[in-house]
N, C-alpha and C positions, 0 to 999 in steps of 0.2 A: 452790332454784334462785336463782342470783345475779341481782341486779337493779341493784346499786349498784357504783360505782367504774368507771373508764374501761374496764375489761375485764369487767364484770359479774361480778366474783369475790366479791362480798359479798351475803349473803342478806337483810340487814336494815339499817335506818338505825342501829340500835344498834351493829352490827358495823362499819359504816362510820365512826361517830363515834369508836368505841374505837380503830380503827386509825389514824385521823387524829391522835388524841391521842397515840398512841405514836410514830408515824413522823415527824409533823411537829414536835411539841414535847416529845417524850420522856417522856410521862406514861403509866405502866402502869395497868392495870385488871384486873378479874376476867376479862375476855375475852382481853386480851393482856398477860399478867403478866410476860413477860420483856422486858428492855431491847432496843432496836433497834440493838444494837452489831454492828459488823462486825469482821473479822479485821484490818482496817487501823486500828482504834481500840483499841489495847491497854489504854488507861487508862479506857475507857468503863464497863466492867463494874464496876470498883472505885471509881468516882466517887461522891460523896455522892448520896443519893436521898432523896426525901420519903416513902418507904414507911411506911404506917401499921401498926396491929396486924394488919390483914388481909393484910399483905404487898404491897399495891399502893399507888399514889400517888393514885388517885381512887377513892373509895368508891362503891359501886353507887347509893346515893341521889343523889349528885351527878351521876353519869353519867346517871342517869334524867332529871335536869333538863336536861342538855345535849341529850339525845335529844328530850325534849318540846319544848324550844325550837326545835330544827331542824324538827320535824314541824309546828310551828305557824306557820312563816314563810309569809306570804301570797304567792300568786302575782301577779306584776305585772299591772296592768290593761293590756289591749291598747291601742295608740294608733291612732286613725283607722281602725278595722275596716271602716267603710262608705265610705271614700274610694274613688273610681273606680279609681285606679291600684292600690291595695292589693287590691281585689276582683278586678281583672284579673290581678294577680300571683298571687293564690290559684289561679285557674284554670290558669295557666301552670305553677305548682308541681306540680299534679297531672298536666298533660299531659306534662311532661318525665320524670315518674316519681319525684319526690323523696318523694312520699307513700308509696311502697312500704315504705320504711324509717322515715321520719319520719312515722309514723302519727298522724293528727290528735288522736284522742280515745279516752278510756277511761272506763269506769264503775268507781268504787272500790267494793270489797266492804264488806259490813256488818262493823263492828267494835264491839262493845259497850264496849270500853275507850276508843274514840275516836268517839263519835257524831257529832261536828262534822266529821269527815273521811269519814264513811260515805256510801255510795250517792250519790256526786256524779259528775257528768260533768265530767271534766277534759280540758284541751287541751294536753298537753305536746309534741306532735309528736315522738314517738319510739315505736318498738316494744320498747325495752328489751332488744333482742336483739343478739348479736354478728354482725358482718359483716366479711368480708375486704375491707379498703379499698386493697389494693395495696401494692406495694413502696415507693413514695414516702412513705407514712405509717407504714411498719413501724418498730418500735422494737427488734425482735429481742429482746424481753424477754417470754417466754411467762408467763402467769399461770394456774395450774391448767390447764384445758383450752383456754384461749385462746392462740392462737399470737401471735407478734410482729406479724403482719399484721392481727389481728382487733381490732376495737374495738366497744364497745357504742354503739348509735345515741344520739348526744348529744341531749337535749331541746332544742328551739329556743325554748320560751317564755322571754322575758326577754332574748334575744340583742340586741335592739335597744336595751337599756339598759346593755349592758356598759360602754360608754365613759363613761356617766353616773356609774358606780360607780368606774371607774378609767380615767383618760384614756388610758393606754397598753395597755389590755386587748387581748389577741390571742385569736383563736379556734382551734379544734382542740385536741387533747389537750396540745400543748406551746406553744401560743400563737403558732405561726409565722404564721398567717394574720392580716393586718392589716385585712382587710375581708371582708364576706360573700362577695363575688365570688371572692376569693382562696381562701377556705375550700372553695367549690364546686369550683374548679379543681384543688385538691389531691386530690380524691376520685378513687379508682381502683378496681381489683378489681371487686367486685359493683356499685359505684356508677359505673363508667366509662360505662355506657350513658346514665345520666342526666346525667352531666357533659357528654358529647358532644352530647346533645340541647340542653342549656343553651347551649353554645357556638354551635350552629347557629341559635339564635334571633336576632332583630334586636336592636339595641342598646336600643330602646324596650321590647321584651318582657323582656330581661334586667333592665333597670332596674325594671320593674314587679314581677318575681319577688323582687328584692332588697328592694324597698319592703315587700312582703308579709312577708318573713322578719323585717325590722326592726320590723314592727308587732306581732309576736307577744309 
């Protein structure tokens, strides 16, 4: 079952890392051993490569280290979770229905190979499922069984620190939203009811909800 990628098309962090290595920087692996060349790039397939004796450019032991590094990245600490405005925003977040897709918490399974990640309560604010978000967010690029209108619910933890990492960071799958409010207003399809409930709230209530999301 897919849980990784914008359209939940990848089943594991290893598959996600290997696909990013190939598609983003052209490094092949045992999982994706072919070049990501298109018909519009006639010289791509014949260009020099760094393939080793195993026929790929990154050996499994090095790929394992990339995966382990990504799995070990710590979750950002929440900011001001007990602030009155943030707590109020959390209540409004549930009242307008955001939590139905942005599910607050999960319990991680036991994994003997990763005891430090096992049986922990995490708060990613996602259900990791696909949802139809309407025509305005559609990219018309289906991925496996996901249509062009469907997207995996994006985790919200760390959203409030996006601009600290990159000053011009945008939200949503293509970075089109400049603010949390814009991201909410782009929601359609299955999320249209929650969006309309957000719009109907007072300015103070909308500000509280946004403060809550930024605190995650």
